[in-house]
C-alpha positions as CSV (number, residue, x, y, z in Angstrom):
1,M,-15.0,47.2,-34.1
2,T,-11.3,46.7,-33.4
3,D,-9.7,49.2,-31.0
4,W,-6.4,49.6,-32.8
5,R,-5.2,52.3,-30.3
6,A,-5.7,49.9,-27.4
7,K,-3.9,47.1,-29.2
8,E,-1.0,49.5,-30.0
9,A,-0.8,50.5,-26.3
10,K,-0.7,46.8,-25.3
11,Y,1.9,45.6,-27.7
12,F,4.1,48.4,-29.0
13,M,7.1,50.1,-27.5
14,H,6.6,53.8,-26.9
15,P,9.9,55.6,-27.6
16,G,8.0,58.5,-29.2
17,R,4.6,60.2,-29.1
18,R,1.8,59.8,-31.6
19,M,-0.8,62.2,-32.9
20,N,-4.4,61.0,-32.4
21,L,-4.9,60.0,-36.0
22,L,-5.4,56.4,-37.3
23,T,-4.8,56.5,-41.0
24,V,-6.2,53.9,-43.3
25,R,-5.8,55.4,-46.8
26,G,-3.9,58.0,-48.7
27,E,-4.0,59.6,-52.2
28,G,-2.1,62.5,-53.4
29,A,-1.9,65.2,-50.6
30,H,-4.8,63.6,-48.7
31,L,-5.2,61.1,-45.9
32,W,-8.4,59.3,-44.5
33,D,-8.9,58.0,-41.0
34,E,-10.9,55.0,-39.9
35,D,-14.1,57.0,-39.8
36,G,-13.7,58.2,-43.4
37,K,-12.7,61.8,-42.4
38,Q,-10.4,63.4,-45.0
39,Y,-7.3,65.4,-44.2
40,L,-4.8,67.5,-46.1
41,D,-1.4,66.1,-45.3
42,F,1.2,68.9,-44.9
43,F,3.4,66.6,-42.8
44,G,4.1,64.0,-45.5
45,G,6.0,61.4,-43.7
46,P,7.7,63.8,-42.7
47,A,8.9,65.2,-46.0
48,T,8.9,61.7,-47.4
49,V,6.0,61.1,-49.7
50,N,7.3,63.6,-52.2
51,L,5.1,62.4,-55.1
52,G,2.1,62.2,-52.7
53,H,0.4,59.1,-51.3
54,S,0.0,56.1,-53.5
55,H,1.2,57.9,-56.6
56,P,0.7,55.8,-59.8
57,V,4.5,55.9,-60.6
58,I,5.3,54.3,-57.2
59,V,2.3,51.8,-57.2
60,N,3.1,50.6,-60.8
61,A,6.8,50.2,-60.0
62,L,6.0,48.2,-56.9
63,I,3.7,45.9,-58.7
64,D,5.9,45.4,-61.7
65,Q,9.1,44.8,-59.8
66,A,7.4,42.6,-57.1
67,Q,6.3,40.3,-59.9
68,K,9.9,40.0,-61.2
69,L,12.3,40.2,-58.2
70,I,11.9,41.6,-54.8
71,H,15.1,40.9,-53.1
72,V,18.5,39.4,-53.9
73,S,21.8,39.5,-52.2
74,T,23.8,42.6,-52.9
75,Q,26.7,40.3,-53.9
76,F,24.8,39.9,-57.2
77,Y,24.3,42.6,-59.8
78,S,20.9,44.2,-59.9
79,I,19.6,46.3,-62.8
80,P,17.3,48.7,-60.8
81,Q,20.2,49.4,-58.4
82,V,22.6,50.3,-61.3
83,Q,19.8,52.3,-63.0
84,L,19.2,54.4,-59.9
85,A,23.0,54.8,-59.3
86,E,23.5,56.1,-62.8
87,L,20.5,58.5,-62.6
88,L,21.8,60.0,-59.3
89,I,25.4,60.4,-60.4
90,E,24.6,61.8,-63.8
91,N,22.3,64.4,-62.2
92,S,24.5,65.5,-59.4
93,C,28.1,66.6,-58.7
94,F,29.1,63.2,-57.3
95,D,30.9,60.2,-58.7
96,R,30.0,57.2,-56.5
97,V,26.9,56.1,-54.5
98,F,25.9,53.4,-52.1
99,F,22.4,52.5,-51.0
100,M,21.0,51.9,-47.5
101,N,17.5,51.8,-46.0
102,S,17.1,54.9,-43.8
103,G,18.5,58.3,-43.4
104,A,20.4,57.3,-40.2
105,E,22.0,54.4,-42.0
106,A,23.1,56.7,-44.9
107,N,24.6,59.1,-42.4
108,E,26.4,56.3,-40.6
109,G,27.8,55.2,-44.0
110,A,29.0,58.8,-44.8
111,L,30.7,59.2,-41.4
112,K,32.3,55.8,-41.7
113,L,33.6,56.7,-45.2
114,A,35.0,60.0,-43.9
115,R,36.7,58.3,-41.0
116,K,38.5,56.0,-43.4
117,W,39.4,58.9,-45.7
118,G,40.9,60.7,-42.6
119,K,42.9,57.6,-41.7
120,E,44.3,57.3,-45.2
121,H,44.7,61.0,-46.3
122,K,44.8,63.2,-43.2
123,Q,47.1,61.5,-40.7
124,G,44.2,59.7,-38.8
125,A,41.9,62.7,-38.4
126,Y,38.5,61.5,-37.1
127,E,36.6,64.4,-35.5
128,F,33.5,66.0,-37.1
129,I,32.3,69.5,-36.5
130,C,28.5,69.5,-36.3
131,A,25.8,72.0,-35.3
132,F,23.7,72.6,-32.2
133,D,20.0,71.7,-32.9
134,A,21.0,69.4,-35.8
135,F,19.3,66.1,-36.4
136,H,21.0,63.2,-38.2
137,G,19.2,60.1,-37.0
138,R,18.6,57.9,-33.9
139,T,21.6,55.5,-33.9
140,L,24.2,56.1,-31.2
141,Q,26.6,57.8,-33.6
142,T,24.0,59.9,-35.3
143,I,22.4,61.2,-32.1
144,T,25.9,62.1,-31.0
145,A,26.4,64.0,-34.3
146,G,23.0,65.6,-33.6
147,G,22.8,68.7,-31.5
148,T,20.0,67.9,-29.0
149,E,21.2,67.0,-25.6
150,R,17.9,65.4,-24.4
151,Y,18.2,62.8,-27.2
152,K,21.7,61.9,-26.0
153,A,21.5,61.9,-22.2
154,P,19.8,58.5,-21.7
155,F,22.4,56.7,-23.8
156,T,25.8,57.8,-22.5
157,P,28.6,57.0,-22.9
158,L,28.5,58.2,-26.4
159,P,30.9,57.7,-29.3
160,E,33.8,60.2,-29.4
161,G,34.8,62.5,-32.1
162,F,32.0,65.0,-32.4
163,V,32.3,68.8,-31.7
164,H,29.3,71.1,-31.8
165,V,29.1,74.8,-32.8
166,P,26.2,77.2,-33.5
167,F,24.7,76.8,-37.0
168,N,25.3,79.6,-39.5
169,D,28.5,80.7,-37.7
170,V,31.6,80.3,-39.9
171,E,33.9,81.7,-37.3
172,A,32.8,79.1,-34.8
173,V,33.7,76.3,-37.3
174,K,37.1,77.9,-37.8
175,R,37.7,78.1,-34.1
176,A,36.7,74.4,-33.6
177,T,38.9,73.1,-36.4
178,T,42.0,71.3,-35.2
179,G,44.4,68.7,-36.7
180,K,42.0,66.0,-35.6
181,T,39.1,67.5,-37.8
182,V,38.2,65.3,-40.7
183,G,35.0,67.0,-41.8
184,V,32.2,69.5,-41.2
185,F,28.8,67.6,-41.1
186,L,25.7,69.8,-41.6
187,E,22.2,70.0,-42.9
188,P,21.8,72.6,-45.6
189,I,18.7,73.8,-43.8
190,Q,18.1,72.4,-40.3
191,G,14.9,70.4,-40.3
192,E,14.1,69.1,-36.8
193,G,15.9,72.2,-35.4
194,G,12.9,74.3,-36.7
195,I,13.6,74.9,-40.4
196,I,16.6,77.1,-39.8
197,V,17.9,78.7,-43.0
198,P,21.5,79.9,-43.1
199,D,22.8,83.1,-44.6
200,D,23.3,83.0,-48.4
201,D,27.1,82.9,-48.2
202,Y,27.4,80.6,-45.2
203,F,28.2,77.4,-47.2
204,K,30.4,79.2,-49.7
205,Q,32.5,80.4,-46.8
206,L,32.6,76.9,-45.3
207,R,33.5,75.4,-48.6
208,G,36.5,77.7,-48.8
209,W,37.5,76.9,-45.3
210,C,37.3,73.2,-45.8
211,D,39.4,73.5,-49.0
212,E,42.0,75.5,-47.2
213,Q,42.2,73.0,-44.3
214,N,41.8,69.9,-46.4
215,I,38.8,68.7,-44.6
216,L,35.5,67.3,-46.0
217,L,32.2,69.1,-46.3
218,I,29.4,66.6,-45.7
219,F,25.8,67.5,-46.3
220,D,22.9,65.6,-44.7
221,E,20.2,66.0,-47.3
222,V,17.9,63.3,-46.0
223,Q,15.2,66.0,-45.6
224,T,16.3,68.7,-48.0
225,G,17.2,66.5,-51.0
226,C,15.1,65.2,-53.8
227,G,13.4,68.4,-54.8
228,R,12.2,69.6,-51.4
229,L,13.9,73.1,-51.6
230,G,13.0,73.8,-55.2
231,T,16.3,72.3,-56.6
232,L,17.0,68.7,-57.2
233,F,19.4,68.7,-54.3
234,G,19.8,71.3,-51.6
235,Y,23.5,72.0,-52.2
236,Q,22.5,73.5,-55.6
237,L,20.4,76.2,-53.9
238,F,23.5,77.4,-52.0
239,G,25.9,77.3,-54.9
240,V,28.4,74.8,-53.4
241,E,29.5,71.2,-53.9
242,P,30.0,69.1,-50.8
243,D,32.4,66.2,-50.8
244,V,29.8,63.8,-49.5
245,M,26.0,63.9,-49.4
246,T,23.3,61.7,-47.9
247,L,19.8,61.2,-49.1
248,G,16.7,59.5,-47.7
249,K,13.0,60.2,-47.1
250,G,11.9,61.5,-50.5
251,L,14.3,59.3,-52.4
252,G,12.0,56.3,-52.1
253,G,8.8,58.3,-52.0
254,G,7.6,56.3,-49.1
255,V,9.5,53.0,-49.4
256,P,12.6,52.6,-47.2
257,L,15.5,53.7,-49.3
258,S,18.5,56.0,-48.6
259,A,21.9,56.7,-50.1
260,F,25.3,58.3,-49.5
261,L,27.1,59.8,-52.4
262,A,30.8,60.9,-52.7
263,K,33.3,62.6,-54.9
264,E,35.9,60.3,-56.4
265,H,38.6,61.6,-54.0
266,V,36.6,60.3,-51.0
267,N,35.9,57.0,-52.6
268,V,38.1,55.0,-50.2
269,F,35.9,52.0,-49.4
270,T,37.3,48.6,-50.5
271,P,35.5,45.2,-50.5
272,G,34.5,44.3,-46.9
273,D,34.3,47.9,-45.6
274,H,30.6,48.3,-45.8
275,G,27.4,46.5,-46.7
276,S,23.6,46.0,-46.1
277,T,21.3,43.1,-46.4
278,Y,18.4,45.2,-47.8
279,G,20.2,48.3,-48.9
280,G,19.9,48.7,-52.7
281,E,17.6,45.7,-53.2
282,P,15.7,45.5,-56.5
283,L,12.3,46.5,-55.1
284,T,13.2,49.7,-53.4
285,T,15.8,50.9,-55.9
286,R,13.3,50.3,-58.7
287,V,10.9,52.6,-56.9
288,G,13.6,55.1,-56.2
289,Y,14.6,55.1,-59.9
290,E,11.0,55.8,-61.0
291,V,10.6,58.5,-58.4
292,M,13.7,60.4,-59.4
293,K,13.1,59.8,-63.1
294,F,9.6,61.3,-62.8
295,M,11.0,64.2,-60.8
296,I,13.7,65.0,-63.3
297,E,11.6,64.5,-66.5
298,T,8.8,66.7,-65.2
299,D,11.1,69.3,-63.7
300,L,9.3,69.0,-60.4
301,P,11.8,71.0,-58.5
302,A,11.0,74.1,-60.6
303,E,7.3,73.6,-59.7
304,V,8.3,73.3,-56.0
305,A,10.2,76.6,-56.3
306,R,7.1,78.3,-57.7
307,K,4.7,76.8,-55.1
308,G,7.2,77.8,-52.4
309,K,6.5,81.5,-53.4
310,I,2.8,80.9,-52.7
311,V,3.6,79.5,-49.2
312,E,6.1,82.3,-48.5
313,R,3.6,85.0,-49.4
314,R,0.8,83.5,-47.3
315,L,3.0,82.8,-44.3
316,H,4.5,86.3,-44.3
317,S,1.0,87.6,-44.4
318,L,0.3,85.7,-41.2
319,A,3.4,87.2,-39.5
320,D,2.3,90.7,-40.5
321,R,-1.2,90.3,-39.1
322,F,-1.2,88.0,-36.1
323,P,0.7,88.8,-32.8
324,N,1.2,85.2,-31.9
325,V,3.4,84.6,-35.1
326,T,6.9,85.8,-34.5
327,A,8.8,84.4,-37.5
328,V,8.3,82.3,-40.7
329,R,11.2,80.7,-42.5
330,G,11.9,78.1,-45.2
331,K,12.6,77.4,-48.9
332,G,10.6,75.5,-51.5
333,L,8.1,73.3,-49.7
334,M,9.9,73.2,-46.4
335,W,8.6,75.9,-44.0
336,A,8.1,76.7,-40.3
337,V,5.9,79.1,-38.5
338,Q,7.2,80.2,-35.1
339,F,5.0,81.5,-32.3
340,N,5.5,83.8,-29.3
341,G,5.1,80.8,-26.9
342,D,5.2,77.0,-26.7
343,I,1.8,76.6,-28.5
344,G,3.1,74.4,-31.4
345,E,1.3,71.3,-30.1
346,R,-2.0,73.2,-29.6
347,I,-1.8,74.7,-33.1
348,T,-1.1,71.2,-34.5
349,N,-4.0,69.6,-32.7
350,D,-6.4,72.3,-33.6
351,A,-5.3,72.1,-37.3
352,L,-5.8,68.3,-37.2
353,A,-9.4,68.8,-35.9
354,A,-10.0,71.1,-38.8
355,G,-8.6,68.6,-41.3
356,L,-5.0,69.6,-41.8
357,V,-2.0,67.5,-40.7
358,L,1.0,69.5,-39.5
359,N,3.9,68.8,-37.2
360,N,5.0,70.8,-34.1
361,V,8.7,70.5,-35.0
362,R,9.6,72.6,-32.0
363,P,7.5,73.5,-28.9
364,N,7.1,77.0,-30.4
365,A,6.9,76.1,-34.1
366,V,5.0,74.0,-36.6
367,R,6.5,72.5,-39.8
368,I,4.9,72.6,-43.2
369,V,6.2,69.9,-45.6
370,P,3.5,68.8,-48.0
371,P,4.0,66.4,-50.9
372,L,5.8,68.2,-53.8
373,T,2.9,67.3,-56.1
374,V,0.4,69.3,-53.9
375,T,-1.7,71.5,-56.2
376,D,-2.1,75.3,-55.8
377,E,-5.7,74.8,-54.8
378,E,-4.7,72.3,-52.0
379,L,-1.9,74.7,-50.9
380,E,-4.4,77.5,-50.6
381,Q,-6.9,75.3,-48.8
382,G,-4.4,74.1,-46.2
383,L,-2.9,77.5,-45.6
384,A,-6.4,78.9,-45.1
385,I,-7.0,76.3,-42.4
386,L,-3.7,77.2,-40.7
387,E,-4.7,80.9,-40.9
388,H,-8.0,80.2,-39.3
389,V,-6.4,78.2,-36.5
390,I,-3.8,80.9,-35.8
391,E,-6.3,83.7,-35.9
392,R,-8.5,81.8,-33.4
393,D,-5.5,81.3,-31.1
394,A,-4.6,84.9,-31.3
395,G,-8.1,85.8,-30.1
396,G,-9.5,87.2,-33.3
397,G,-6.3,88.4,-34.9
398,S,-5.6,91.9,-33.5
399,P,-3.2,93.7,-35.8
400,K,0.4,93.9,-34.7
């Protein structure tokens, strides 16, 4: 029998850590390992397989499009690309879109677009106000925009033009704003930061400040977009319209596809300004089109909002009963459980042994981001496993 872990250790770079799980098959909210053991997947890519593993909509789109046309230069017109563009624009507040392959690439495109807008419309303004504990990708510019120093330290010197302030602090943004500021670049809910949900009026106040100062409000919705929060896009949950938005992860339902979208007044790119060999190719945009079409036609975000109430109720019950749980937070199907110590990895490993895939998003927290198509029964089953693991860690669950 092939030892795939040993082969990986021999041949693969190791810039990150793996969980001890070799997956060979997926269906819906379930994964199977090489020994045939079945798991409930509440990690989902992370937050990527929004329709679940191997959903028929995706499988059929891949087969049908692969038999017609997989790739063609983006110098040519492509029907799936235009179909997806139309679907996104007609169902959002934006006017223009450009496709890439990953969330980091989409964020790079958005930052590049904003820089050119600043050069043409704001006397060369180029600085972005970002948040501590934010995550925007792994390229040099996106780790600089991110707010985690340990990701940046090995790669200095870093690109200039990024200022960081505490998340959910409007006054800090105001203090950081100068004549060089071109935009405020934030996640609606911080994902890798530990599922940090801002106050209800945070973005409304920021929108007002950006309008007053003539600076752009840019949302990184790579994780929060495409139904994850119980609305089609996260900005809708907070009642504001950003000038630019990025999408990724769930947009392709598991195939590499991302996008950045902009209002017409930010549409400053001209031929030669940007491009991508694979971004927007027929195969991936066909899948993205079918994923988003299914999501809109079935009103999947409304179901996510309903299921989110189930998760919220169960998680708050854990916080009420177990002393090792100090906080729960989230929206829709994007949640975190925070603990009274750095036990996130232990909880994740114990859950994995019990058949539930989670992610220790922070040393003291686990992230819950199942497929949006997860059933009520599967939600209850997975949350019961999590409760059992937390109760055992708490030593039997002494009441608070």
